[in-house]
N, C-alpha and C positions, 0 to 999 in steps of 0.2 A: 865244807870249809873247815880246816883244822886250825882253830884259834890258839892251839898250844904252840904253834910255830910262829916265831917272831918274824914279822914281815911288814912292810909298809902297807900292803893291801889289807892285812888284818887290822892294823891300826886304824886305817881309814874306815873300814867296815864297822869296827867297834865304836868309834867316835860318832859316826853317822847314826848308828842304831841308838846310842845313848841319847843324843840330841833329839832324835825323832820320838823316842819313848817319853822323854820329859817335856816334849813340845816346847823346847827352848826358843825364845823369841830372838835372842841375839846370837844366832848360829854362826854368823860371820866372825865372831870373836873367838870361836873354837874351831879352828881349821885343823883337819886331820894331819896336814903336813907340819903342824907345830909341835907334834909329839915325837919324842925320841925313843928308839928301841930299848934304851937303857931302862926306861920306866915301863916296859911292856907288861911285866908281871902285875904291877900296880894297876895299870889300865885294864888288864884282863880281869882282875879281881873286881874292880869297880863295874865293869861291863856285866859280869856274872851277877853281882848284887842288884843292879838296876833291872836286868831282865827277869829276875825272880819275882820282883814286886809288881803288884797291879796298880797301886796308888801311892802317891808321895805327898807328904805334907809340905807346905811352903818352906819350912825350916830344913827338911830333908833335901828338897830341890836346891836350896841355897848351899847346903853343905856339899852336895855332889858337884855343883858348878864350881865351888871353891876348890874342891879336890882336882877337878879337871884343870883348873888354872894352875895348880901346884905342879901337875904332871907335865905341863907344857915346857918346851925348851926355853931356856933363858935368852 
């Protein structure tokens, strides 16, 4: 899978992997279809950051969730 290519499938994949890695409880609030390709680079950056780390503090998890909320379509 080439995540450098902007596509709906890649957005869905990255959002799913981020929520799985963070073990987010309210996954329903972060639907892959809620993200716009215009924000793809930011989402890809966030995905890369999350995948590199093994553990997250509660404040890091909150910041990541807030960033995901910011990247969603209005």
